[in-house]
Backbone as numpy.savetxt, mean C-alpha at the origin, in Angstrom:
# Nx Ny Nz CAx CAy CAz Cx Cy Cz
-21.50 38.91 45.21 -20.56 38.19 43.47 -21.51 36.52 43.53
-21.63 37.12 41.89 -22.51 35.62 41.74 -21.43 34.68 41.23
-21.67 33.29 41.46 -21.04 32.18 40.84 -21.07 31.40 39.60
-22.00 32.62 38.58 -21.69 32.04 37.56 -20.52 32.01 37.03
-19.89 33.15 36.92 -18.59 33.08 36.31 -17.38 32.15 36.88
-17.42 31.84 38.06 -16.79 30.94 38.73 -16.98 29.31 38.04
-18.43 29.52 37.79 -19.04 28.09 37.27 -18.60 28.01 35.51
-18.57 29.22 35.22 -18.47 29.26 33.50 -16.75 29.16 33.54
-15.67 29.60 34.81 -14.18 29.21 34.14 -14.35 27.38 34.40
-14.76 27.23 35.46 -14.85 26.14 35.15 -14.93 24.32 34.10
-16.21 25.16 33.93 -16.38 23.95 32.40 -15.35 24.97 31.21
-14.81 26.07 31.51 -13.86 26.93 30.46 -12.95 25.73 30.62
-12.39 25.30 31.77 -11.32 24.68 32.03 -11.22 23.22 31.74
-12.35 22.84 32.28 -12.87 21.26 31.89 -13.05 21.20 30.60
-13.76 22.04 29.53 -13.47 21.96 28.61 -12.15 22.15 27.65
-11.08 22.73 28.01 -9.57 22.71 27.44 -9.02 21.03 27.75
-9.10 20.58 28.97 -8.51 19.66 29.72 -9.06 18.32 29.02
-10.39 18.28 28.30 -11.07 17.39 27.47 -10.00 17.40 26.12
-10.35 18.59 25.60 -10.08 19.26 24.26 -8.64 18.35 24.10
-7.46 18.68 25.46 -6.27 18.37 24.93 -5.94 16.96 25.45
-7.23 16.13 25.93 -7.12 14.58 26.28 -7.41 14.03 24.83
-8.34 14.23 24.23 -8.73 14.37 22.78 -7.29 13.71 22.00
-7.08 15.08 21.73 -6.02 15.19 21.15 -4.33 14.58 21.36
-4.27 14.31 22.64 -3.17 13.49 23.03 -3.66 11.80 22.98
-5.19 11.58 22.61 -5.44 10.27 22.65 -5.07 9.92 20.79
-5.32 10.89 20.13 -5.46 11.04 18.71 -3.86 10.56 18.06
-2.78 11.14 18.67 -1.58 11.03 18.41 -1.13 9.72 19.06
-1.08 8.55 19.76 -1.11 7.85 20.11 -0.44 6.63 19.47
-1.09 6.59 18.33 -0.77 6.00 17.60 0.92 6.17 16.51
1.60 5.04 17.00 3.34 5.46 16.59 3.42 5.75 14.81
4.04 6.33 14.42 4.39 6.48 13.15 4.94 4.80 12.83
4.93 4.61 11.91 4.97 3.42 11.14 6.57 3.23 10.61
8.19 2.49 10.97 8.96 3.21 10.68 9.01 1.83 9.32
9.88 2.72 8.01 9.94 1.79 7.10 11.16 2.41 5.98
11.85 2.03 5.46 13.00 2.48 4.83 13.13 2.29 3.62
12.56 3.71 2.82 12.78 4.17 1.07 13.25 3.31 0.46
12.72 2.97 -0.84 13.32 2.18 -1.87 14.25 3.18 -2.32
15.07 2.26 -3.22 16.12 3.49 -3.80 15.50 4.54 -5.02
14.62 4.13 -6.01 14.20 5.35 -6.70 12.38 6.05 -6.09
12.71 5.94 -4.69 11.42 6.48 -3.96 11.47 8.01 -4.05
12.13 8.76 -5.16 12.49 10.05 -5.01 11.49 9.94 -6.68
11.14 9.28 -7.43 10.54 9.27 -8.86 9.59 9.85 -8.88
9.21 10.38 -10.09 8.02 11.47 -9.81 6.73 10.47 -9.78
6.69 9.26 -10.83 5.81 8.13 -10.56 5.12 8.20 -9.14
6.33 8.00 -8.33 6.33 7.39 -6.86 5.40 8.67 -6.26
5.66 9.87 -6.53 5.00 11.00 -5.94 3.18 11.24 -6.66
3.21 10.62 -7.80 1.81 10.52 -8.59 0.91 9.60 -7.50
1.75 8.11 -7.15 1.28 7.11 -6.62 1.02 7.90 -5.17
1.78 8.11 -4.39 1.61 8.66 -3.24 0.32 9.75 -2.76
0.17 10.35 -3.79 -1.12 11.53 -3.64 -2.27 11.14 -4.03
-2.28 9.52 -4.14 -3.35 8.69 -4.16 -4.06 7.60 -3.78
-2.95 7.32 -2.84 -3.40 6.34 -2.10 -4.73 6.23 -1.35
-5.80 5.34 -0.95 -6.86 5.41 -0.46 -6.70 5.71 1.02
-7.15 5.93 1.50 -7.26 6.33 2.89 -7.71 4.73 3.81
-8.46 4.33 3.61 -8.18 2.24 3.45 -7.96 1.77 2.68
-7.56 0.57 3.31 -7.23 -0.71 1.96 -7.44 -1.52 2.81
-8.36 -2.92 2.04 -8.49 -3.98 2.70 -9.38 -3.81 4.28
-10.37 -2.45 4.40 -10.98 -2.12 5.76 -9.90 -1.84 6.62
-8.52 -1.62 6.27 -7.77 -0.80 7.34 -7.44 0.70 7.07
-7.68 1.58 8.30 -6.88 2.90 8.53 -5.54 2.87 7.99
-5.01 4.08 7.03 -4.43 4.25 6.75 -2.99 4.96 7.59
-2.00 4.85 7.97 -1.02 4.72 8.61 -0.12 6.03 8.79
0.68 7.02 9.63 1.71 7.81 8.87 3.35 7.03 9.00
3.97 7.06 7.70 5.13 6.41 7.81 5.98 7.83 7.42
7.72 7.05 7.97 8.74 7.86 8.16 9.28 7.81 6.81
9.34 7.42 5.87 9.81 7.12 4.39 9.27 7.89 3.53
9.96 8.23 2.39 9.00 8.69 1.20 8.74 7.77 0.59
7.92 7.88 0.02 6.85 7.02 -1.09 6.67 5.54 -0.62
6.36 5.65 0.44 5.85 4.47 1.41 4.43 4.82 2.34
3.81 3.61 2.50 2.82 3.49 3.35 2.41 2.87 4.27
1.50 2.68 4.64 0.92 1.25 5.49 -0.28 1.76 6.02
-1.28 0.15 6.15 -2.50 0.33 6.68 -2.75 -0.30 7.79
-3.43 -0.48 8.84 -3.74 -1.12 10.02 -3.15 -0.84 11.49
-3.85 -1.44 12.70 -2.81 -0.76 13.88 -2.89 -2.19 14.37
-1.91 -3.11 14.44 -0.85 -2.73 14.02 -0.79 -3.34 12.68
0.38 -3.15 11.84 0.77 -2.41 10.20 0.29 -3.81 9.53
-0.72 -4.31 8.93 -0.64 -5.48 8.32 -0.59 -5.30 6.84
-0.43 -3.99 6.18 -0.35 -3.89 4.95 0.64 -2.70 4.86
2.11 -2.96 4.13 3.07 -1.92 3.69 3.24 -1.62 2.14
3.59 -0.56 1.94 3.60 -0.25 0.48 4.75 0.74 0.17
6.23 0.25 -0.60 6.96 1.05 -0.57 6.85 1.01 -2.32
6.95 2.32 -3.18 7.08 2.77 -4.26 8.41 2.98 -4.49
9.29 2.84 -5.78 10.65 3.19 -6.45 11.41 1.64 -5.76
11.19 0.75 -5.73 11.65 -0.55 -5.62 11.97 -0.87 -7.14
13.49 -1.37 -7.40 13.78 -1.60 -9.17 13.00 -2.69 -9.82
12.33 -2.12 -10.50 11.51 -3.06 -11.59 12.16 -4.95 -11.68
11.37 -5.62 -11.80 11.62 -7.12 -12.40 11.89 -7.26 -13.72
12.57 -8.02 -14.20 12.42 -8.81 -15.50 11.51 -9.47 -15.33
11.80 -10.63 -16.69 11.21 -11.64 -17.39 11.05 -12.68 -15.58
9.97 -13.35 -15.44 10.00 -13.99 -14.37 9.20 -15.19 -14.63
8.99 -16.43 -13.81 8.74 -17.79 -13.43 7.47 -17.58 -12.98
7.51 -16.28 -12.09 6.90 -16.73 -10.65 5.68 -16.22 -11.30
4.33 -16.41 -10.05 3.02 -16.12 -10.59 2.70 -14.66 -10.85
1.77 -14.12 -11.86 1.54 -12.94 -12.21 0.13 -12.98 -12.08
-0.45 -11.57 -11.98 -1.96 -11.67 -11.57 -2.39 -10.48 -12.22
-3.44 -9.95 -12.83 -3.87 -9.19 -12.98 -5.01 -8.59 -12.26
-4.84 -7.28 -11.48 -6.19 -6.75 -10.67 -6.31 -5.46 -11.21
-7.56 -5.27 -11.64 -8.07 -3.91 -12.34 -6.92 -3.47 -13.34
-6.44 -4.10 -14.39 -5.29 -3.69 -15.09 -4.29 -3.11 -14.66
-3.68 -3.62 -13.29 -2.61 -3.77 -12.62 -2.07 -4.78 -12.79
-0.46 -5.29 -13.69 -0.04 -6.48 -13.35 0.86 -6.81 -11.61
0.73 -7.67 -11.10 1.31 -8.09 -10.06 1.86 -9.25 -10.39
3.09 -9.44 -9.64 4.02 -10.85 -9.61 4.05 -10.94 -7.91
3.60 -12.16 -8.01 3.71 -12.75 -6.30 5.20 -13.17 -6.21
6.21 -12.19 -5.32 7.45 -12.77 -4.98 7.74 -13.63 -4.30
6.84 -14.23 -3.59 6.89 -15.34 -2.60 6.66 -16.22 -2.18
6.47 -17.23 -1.43 5.63 -18.33 -1.43 4.28 -18.38 -0.73
3.39 -18.42 -1.29 1.93 -18.02 -1.26 1.59 -19.11 0.30
2.34 -19.53 0.56 2.03 -19.95 2.22 3.12 -19.44 3.38
3.69 -18.47 2.83 4.40 -17.21 4.08 3.60 -16.61 5.03
3.91 -16.22 6.06 2.83 -15.33 6.89 2.41 -13.97 5.90
3.56 -13.83 5.28 3.20 -12.30 4.26 3.48 -12.77 3.35
2.47 -12.18 2.17 2.57 -11.81 0.79 3.08 -10.87 0.59
4.25 -11.06 -0.47 5.07 -10.23 -1.20 4.66 -9.98 -2.85
4.11 -8.73 -3.29 3.67 -8.22 -4.21 4.34 -7.53 -5.10
4.99 -7.80 -6.43 5.38 -5.88 -6.92 5.27 -5.87 -8.45
5.12 -4.91 -8.45 4.30 -4.38 -9.89 4.81 -4.57 -11.48
4.46 -5.51 -12.10 5.42 -6.02 -13.43 4.98 -5.08 -14.08
5.96 -4.18 -15.51 6.07 -3.89 -16.36 5.56 -2.26 -16.00
5.96 -1.78 -14.84 6.01 0.00 -14.64 7.23 0.25 -13.90
7.80 1.08 -14.06 8.60 2.02 -13.53 8.26 3.13 -13.44
8.63 3.99 -11.89 8.89 2.73 -10.98 7.88 1.79 -10.45
8.81 0.74 -9.91 8.03 -0.66 -9.52 7.50 0.01 -8.22
6.54 -0.86 -7.87 5.89 -1.04 -6.45 6.02 -2.11 -5.40
6.10 -2.06 -4.51 6.09 -3.26 -3.64 4.80 -2.92 -2.55
4.19 -4.48 -2.51 3.02 -4.39 -1.24 2.96 -5.86 -0.57
3.28 -5.39 1.11 3.43 -6.67 1.53 2.62 -6.93 2.40
1.70 -7.98 2.41 0.36 -8.25 3.18 0.50 -9.15 3.93
0.60 -8.99 5.27 -0.03 -9.95 5.89 -1.32 -11.00 6.18
-1.28 -11.69 5.58 -2.35 -12.23 5.53 -3.06 -13.07 6.55
-1.90 -13.36 7.61 -2.39 -14.30 8.72 -3.40 -13.74 9.59
-3.47 -12.18 9.30 -4.22 -10.95 10.30 -5.66 -11.12 9.58
-5.73 -11.63 8.73 -6.74 -12.12 8.03 -7.20 -10.92 6.86
-6.58 -9.93 6.48 -6.59 -9.09 5.36 -6.11 -10.05 4.19
-7.09 -9.87 2.79 -6.81 -10.26 1.81 -5.96 -9.89 0.53
-5.31 -10.62 -0.36 -4.83 -9.78 -1.14 -5.55 -9.68 -2.44
-7.12 -10.12 -2.59 -7.87 -9.89 -3.00 -8.80 -8.80 -3.23
-8.79 -8.39 -1.52 -9.12 -7.06 -1.73 -8.23 -6.17 -1.51
-7.29 -6.19 -1.37 -5.97 -5.24 -1.05 -5.53 -4.40 -2.17
-5.10 -5.48 -3.48 -4.86 -5.03 -4.52 -5.64 -4.41 -5.41
-6.89 -4.56 -5.58 -8.02 -4.13 -6.30 -7.80 -2.31 -5.42
-7.63 -2.14 -4.26 -8.10 -0.97 -3.28 -6.98 -0.20 -3.77
-5.90 -0.66 -4.53 -4.50 0.09 -4.80 -4.28 0.57 -6.37
-5.47 -0.46 -6.87 -5.21 -0.33 -8.15 -4.75 1.31 -9.08
-6.21 1.80 -9.05 -6.27 3.48 -9.06 -4.88 4.08 -9.35
-4.42 4.34 -7.76 -3.46 4.59 -7.14 -1.79 4.13 -8.24
-1.93 2.89 -8.70 -0.45 2.32 -9.39 -0.85 2.71 -10.59
-1.95 2.64 -10.77 -2.31 2.72 -12.61 -1.74 4.28 -12.59
-1.66 5.02 -12.34 -1.25 6.24 -12.52 0.16 6.22 -13.03
1.09 5.48 -12.84 2.48 5.24 -13.79 1.89 4.02 -14.75
2.10 4.65 -16.20 2.15 3.73 -17.44 2.65 2.54 -17.28
2.52 1.49 -17.80 2.58 0.23 -18.47 3.30 0.00 -18.86
4.24 -0.36 -19.23 5.00 -0.81 -20.51 5.14 -1.84 -20.92
5.19 -2.92 -20.04 5.03 -4.71 -20.66 4.01 -4.81 -20.00
3.70 -6.15 -20.27 2.43 -6.92 -19.57 2.88 -8.20 -19.40
2.34 -9.32 -18.69 2.17 -10.52 -18.47 1.86 -11.36 -19.36
2.45 -12.52 -19.69 1.74 -12.88 -20.36 1.70 -14.33 -19.98
0.99 -15.34 -20.70 0.92 -16.84 -20.22 1.91 -17.44 -21.38
2.15 -19.00 -20.24 3.63 -19.36 -21.07 2.77 -19.51 -22.26
1.74 -19.96 -22.85 1.63 -20.21 -24.06 1.72 -18.83 -25.30
1.04 -18.35 -24.67 1.78 -16.91 -25.14 2.93 -16.36 -25.49
3.78 -16.58 -24.29 5.37 -16.60 -24.77 6.31 -16.72 -25.34
7.07 -16.40 -26.45 7.86 -16.94 -27.31 9.25 -15.96 -27.13
9.95 -16.77 -25.99 11.13 -15.88 -25.80 12.01 -15.56 -26.45
12.22 -16.31 -28.11 12.65 -15.38 -29.07 12.39 -14.08 -29.71
11.05 -13.77 -29.52 10.33 -12.56 -30.03 9.74 -11.46 -28.45
9.51 -12.55 -27.39 9.26 -11.35 -26.09 9.88 -11.85 -25.12
11.14 -11.75 -24.84 11.87 -11.89 -23.88 11.81 -10.92 -22.62
10.88 -10.11 -22.55 10.78 -9.48 -21.24 9.27 -10.09 -20.69
8.31 -11.09 -21.23 7.45 -11.41 -20.41 7.57 -12.18 -19.52
6.77 -12.10 -18.38 6.20 -12.54 -17.17 5.58 -14.11 -17.64
6.16 -14.97 -17.46 5.13 -16.36 -17.86 4.53 -17.10 -17.42
4.15 -16.84 -16.25 3.22 -18.03 -15.75 2.13 -17.25 -14.69
0.99 -16.73 -15.43 0.00 -16.07 -14.57 -0.69 -16.94 -13.85
-1.12 -16.47 -12.83 -2.81 -17.46 -12.34 -4.06 -16.30 -12.28
-4.81 -16.94 -12.13 -6.23 -16.39 -11.99 -6.62 -15.07 -11.62
-7.05 -13.94 -12.26 -7.25 -12.11 -11.75 -8.12 -12.83 -10.16
-7.69 -12.18 -9.13 -9.13 -12.48 -8.39 -10.00 -11.90 -8.38
-11.15 -12.21 -8.09 -12.74 -11.28 -8.60 -12.39 -9.93 -7.65
-13.21 -8.85 -8.13 -13.78 -7.78 -6.87 -14.65 -7.70 -6.54
């Protein structure tokens, strides 16, 4: 009897063990736990969710456990939640990136930057851990095409352009648009 069948069985067994190990290792990245926003079941959130890029700011997309959310990076350094309540008039800084108006919701010196879309319902929130080296000047352009699937009904306006009597829904303090 030849040793060929026994060698073949060993190779097959080894191949099965290696394939199992590879599958096990690819499943080691844990799911990112996020809370769904109140309006996460909006049709607009579904439109955005299916168009989100696989990479944002050079970081790979991760699986999340909540509807209309996404995360990028390991550890997650970019978080997205669609369906947050839209904001109204504000004096917070607003920037326009590839046709999408974003309001900076917190102090730019904070560890994480929180941006929210302006003039779109449902609204989308993006949290960027900028201490990690990921820049909002890269992240926001990467998300623009997905976010733009929700129609914008209001635009950010500069203070000089805003007349409170005729335009009560304008964001009044824009900052320069990041370059692409």
